[in-house]
Backbone as numpy.savetxt, mean C-alpha at the origin, in Angstrom:
# Nx Ny Nz CAx CAy CAz Cx Cy Cz
20.46 2.21 -12.52 19.29 2.00 -11.57 19.10 0.53 -11.47
18.99 -0.06 -10.26 18.78 -1.33 -10.15 17.31 -1.82 -10.08
17.07 -3.03 -10.13 15.54 -3.41 -10.22 14.63 -2.96 -9.11
15.24 -2.86 -7.96 14.58 -2.33 -6.77 14.16 -0.96 -6.92
15.02 -0.14 -7.57 14.77 1.32 -7.68 13.82 1.70 -8.72
13.68 0.84 -9.75 12.86 1.07 -11.02 11.38 0.86 -10.60
10.51 1.59 -11.10 9.04 1.45 -10.86 8.55 0.19 -11.65
7.67 -0.52 -10.90 7.02 -1.63 -11.57 5.72 -1.08 -12.29
5.64 -1.38 -13.52 4.46 -0.69 -14.24 3.27 -1.60 -14.25
3.37 -2.95 -14.08 2.22 -3.66 -13.92 1.55 -3.59 -12.59
0.50 -2.92 -12.57 -0.25 -2.64 -11.29 -0.49 -3.73 -10.25
-0.73 -4.85 -10.74 -0.89 -6.13 -9.91 0.36 -6.39 -9.30
1.57 -6.35 -9.88 2.84 -6.68 -9.51 3.29 -5.61 -8.53
2.87 -4.28 -8.86 3.39 -3.17 -8.02 2.69 -3.23 -6.63
1.28 -3.52 -6.61 0.57 -3.65 -5.44 1.06 -4.83 -4.47
1.45 -5.97 -5.27 1.91 -7.09 -4.57 3.29 -6.77 -3.86
4.16 -6.17 -4.62 5.35 -5.79 -4.09 5.40 -4.81 -2.88
4.39 -3.90 -2.86 3.98 -2.99 -1.95 3.65 -3.84 -0.69
2.75 -4.77 -0.68 2.37 -5.67 0.44 3.57 -6.40 0.93
4.37 -6.93 0.02 5.59 -7.70 0.49 6.61 -6.72 1.25
6.74 -5.68 0.67 7.71 -4.71 1.35 7.13 -4.24 2.68
5.96 -4.01 2.73 5.28 -3.79 4.18 5.62 -4.80 5.11
5.37 -6.00 4.76 5.56 -7.31 5.64 7.05 -7.18 6.17
7.99 -7.07 5.21 9.31 -7.05 5.62 9.66 -6.07 6.56
9.07 -4.81 6.41 9.23 -3.57 7.13 8.81 -3.82 8.54
7.53 -4.42 8.59 6.90 -4.52 10.08 7.72 -5.60 10.90
8.38 -6.54 10.22 9.24 -7.48 10.82 10.37 -6.92 11.74
10.73 -5.68 11.27 11.90 -5.10 11.87 11.63 -3.96 12.86
10.33 -3.76 12.98 10.02 -2.55 13.96 10.29 -3.02 15.33
10.47 -1.89 16.12 10.52 -2.10 17.64 9.28 -2.80 18.26
9.33 -3.84 19.02 8.09 -4.61 19.42 7.36 -3.98 20.50
6.73 -2.66 20.32 5.88 -2.09 21.19 4.48 -2.53 21.07
3.61 -2.42 22.05 2.17 -2.63 21.96 1.63 -2.01 20.79
1.95 -0.63 20.72 1.35 0.12 19.72 1.85 -0.34 18.31
3.09 -0.59 18.17 3.54 -1.01 16.89 2.87 -2.29 16.50
2.70 -3.14 17.39 2.18 -4.47 17.09 0.80 -4.39 16.58
-0.02 -3.42 17.29 -1.41 -3.35 16.77 -1.43 -2.51 15.47
-0.69 -1.46 15.28 -0.64 -0.66 14.05 -0.19 -1.43 12.88
0.95 -2.38 13.21 1.40 -3.27 12.19 0.38 -4.21 11.64
-0.42 -4.83 12.48 -1.56 -5.67 12.10 -2.44 -4.96 11.11
-2.87 -3.86 11.55 -3.89 -2.93 10.58 -3.06 -2.67 9.27
-1.79 -2.36 9.29 -1.10 -1.92 8.13 -0.81 -3.17 7.27
-0.59 -4.38 7.74 -0.45 -5.45 6.80 -1.76 -5.82 6.21
-2.87 -5.66 6.96 -4.19 -6.01 6.31 -4.55 -5.06 5.25
-4.38 -3.71 5.51 -4.74 -2.75 4.49 -3.70 -2.79 3.34
-2.57 -3.01 3.45 -1.55 -3.01 2.38 -1.88 -4.26 1.39
-2.28 -5.38 2.03 -2.65 -6.46 1.07 -4.01 -6.19 0.51
-4.84 -5.37 1.05 -6.17 -5.19 0.45 -6.04 -4.34 -0.74
-5.00 -3.53 -0.79 -4.86 -2.61 -2.07 -4.87 -3.46 -3.36
-3.90 -4.45 -3.26 -3.77 -5.27 -4.53 -4.99 -6.22 -4.70
-5.40 -6.87 -3.56 -6.47 -7.78 -3.68 -7.75 -7.13 -4.26
-8.04 -5.90 -3.82 -9.20 -5.30 -4.51 -8.82 -4.83 -5.92
-7.58 -4.53 -6.27 -7.35 -4.29 -7.76 -7.58 -5.48 -8.50
-7.16 -6.63 -8.07 -7.36 -7.93 -8.70 -8.95 -8.17 -8.97
-9.64 -7.87 -7.97 -11.12 -7.90 -8.07 -11.73 -7.00 -9.08
-11.15 -5.74 -9.09 -11.59 -4.79 -10.11 -11.38 -5.30 -11.45
-10.25 -5.91 -11.70 -10.01 -6.47 -13.03 -10.88 -7.67 -13.45
-11.60 -8.23 -12.46 -12.36 -9.29 -12.68 -13.88 -8.77 -12.37
-14.16 -7.46 -12.45 -15.40 -7.05 -12.19 -16.49 -7.46 -13.05
-17.60 -7.48 -12.51 -18.86 -7.87 -13.17 -19.46 -6.90 -13.99
-19.11 -5.62 -13.83 -19.55 -4.47 -14.60 -18.88 -3.32 -14.20
-19.22 -2.14 -14.84 -18.54 -0.85 -14.70 -18.73 -0.38 -13.11
-19.86 -0.42 -12.75 -20.17 0.00 -11.24 -19.25 -0.80 -10.32
-19.15 -2.18 -10.43 -18.48 -3.05 -9.61 -16.86 -2.63 -9.72
-16.47 -2.47 -11.08 -15.09 -2.02 -11.19 -14.77 -0.73 -10.45
-15.66 0.31 -10.54 -15.39 1.52 -9.86 -15.43 1.40 -8.43
-16.22 0.64 -7.92 -16.34 0.33 -6.39 -14.87 -0.29 -5.89
-14.46 -1.06 -6.76 -13.16 -2.02 -6.28 -11.97 -1.01 -6.45
-12.07 -0.21 -7.38 -10.91 0.87 -7.60 -10.91 1.89 -6.32
-12.11 2.42 -6.15 -12.31 3.26 -4.88 -11.81 2.53 -3.63
-12.07 1.27 -3.41 -11.71 0.51 -2.25 -10.08 0.40 -2.20
-9.48 0.24 -3.52 -8.04 0.12 -3.44 -7.42 1.44 -3.02
-7.97 2.54 -3.66 -7.60 3.89 -3.14 -7.63 4.07 -1.67
-8.75 3.66 -1.14 -9.12 3.83 0.20 -8.04 2.99 1.09
-7.89 1.73 0.71 -6.77 0.97 1.47 -5.43 1.62 1.37
-5.04 2.16 0.25 -3.67 2.71 0.08 -3.66 3.85 0.97
-4.66 4.65 1.11 -4.73 5.71 1.98 -4.66 5.35 3.54
-5.37 4.24 3.81 -5.27 3.62 5.14 -3.96 3.09 5.43
-3.23 2.58 4.61 -1.94 2.15 4.64 -0.92 3.33 5.03
-1.01 4.32 4.35 -0.24 5.53 4.58 -0.55 6.05 6.01
-1.75 6.03 6.38 -2.12 6.38 7.90 -1.36 5.64 8.86
-1.42 4.28 8.60 -0.87 3.12 9.67 0.71 3.42 9.72
1.26 3.66 8.36 2.74 3.92 8.25 3.22 5.03 9.08
2.39 6.13 9.08 2.71 7.41 9.73 2.57 7.32 11.24
1.75 6.24 11.66 1.70 6.10 13.16 2.82 5.19 13.86
3.33 4.40 13.01 4.42 3.49 13.48 5.78 4.27 13.93
6.19 3.85 15.18 7.38 4.26 15.74 8.56 3.44 15.32
9.62 3.99 14.94 10.87 3.26 14.50 12.03 3.37 15.29
12.07 4.35 16.24 13.16 4.62 17.11 14.09 5.32 16.50
15.50 5.07 16.65 16.50 5.95 16.12 17.23 5.10 15.04
16.56 4.40 14.25 17.06 3.68 13.10 16.93 4.42 11.79
18.06 4.90 11.33 17.99 5.63 9.97 17.59 4.75 8.89
18.00 3.51 8.79 17.52 2.61 7.72 16.05 2.31 7.78
15.56 2.14 8.99 13.98 1.98 9.02 13.29 3.14 8.74
13.88 4.37 9.00 13.19 5.68 8.59 13.11 5.74 7.16
14.05 5.32 6.44 14.21 5.41 4.93 13.23 4.54 4.33
13.08 3.22 4.83 12.13 2.44 4.29 10.65 2.95 4.62
10.39 3.43 5.80 9.16 3.86 6.12 8.76 5.07 4.98
9.76 6.10 4.97 9.29 7.08 4.00 9.14 6.69 2.48
9.88 5.68 2.19 9.60 4.96 0.78 8.33 4.29 0.78
7.82 3.72 1.70 6.57 3.01 1.72 5.39 4.06 1.83
5.57 5.10 2.61 4.65 6.24 2.63 4.53 6.91 1.20
5.69 7.12 0.43 5.61 7.61 -0.82 4.94 6.74 -1.79
5.17 5.34 -1.68 4.55 4.42 -2.54 3.07 4.36 -2.33
2.64 4.44 -1.09 1.14 4.33 -0.79 0.47 5.69 -1.36
1.20 6.79 -1.26 0.74 7.96 -1.86 0.59 7.86 -3.50
1.48 7.37 -4.04 1.63 7.14 -5.47 0.44 6.16 -5.85
0.22 5.04 -5.07 -0.84 4.15 -5.47 -2.11 4.97 -5.30
-2.36 5.73 -4.26 -3.59 6.47 -4.12 -3.82 7.33 -5.35
-2.82 8.06 -5.82 -3.06 8.92 -6.97 -3.24 8.05 -8.16
-2.63 6.98 -8.38 -2.90 6.13 -9.56 -4.32 5.54 -9.49
-4.73 5.12 -8.48 -6.30 4.66 -8.25 -7.22 5.82 -8.46
-6.87 6.88 -7.96 -7.73 8.14 -8.11 -7.86 8.48 -9.54
-6.81 8.44 -10.29 -6.80 8.76 -11.80 -7.63 7.76 -12.55
-7.26 6.55 -12.11 -8.11 5.38 -12.85 -9.73 5.55 -12.63
-9.98 6.02 -11.44 -11.38 6.19 -11.12 -11.92 7.37 -11.88
-11.22 8.37 -11.93 -11.84 9.62 -12.74 -11.94 9.27 -14.10
-10.85 8.63 -14.64 -11.02 8.36 -16.17 -11.98 7.30 -16.46
-12.47 6.57 -15.46 -13.49 5.47 -15.86 -14.82 5.88 -15.50
-15.02 7.01 -14.94 -16.43 7.37 -14.48 -17.31 7.60 -15.79
């Protein structure tokens, strides 16, 4: 198993890698008006996942922490939505990356949901 295939266990690193991978993916999409608009939304939400997690780690209290974790989960869910909307054409390599990113956004949603439930 190479480094790219192994899971990153540090959540700050993992969310950063997700945002980086999303940016690389969007650079290779067909340049349609819909893809350009949806890509912008995807880039924003994918970066927000990790940014809010970092904020949660610096939270002023439990209530602040829980709110940031909920936002991270929401942004991961939103990222998955935008990924599903993007059109990739007939490119099997892009399809594989898209599916991998959808899987990662789902896993991040589940992780943040579990953190929230255990922290309540």
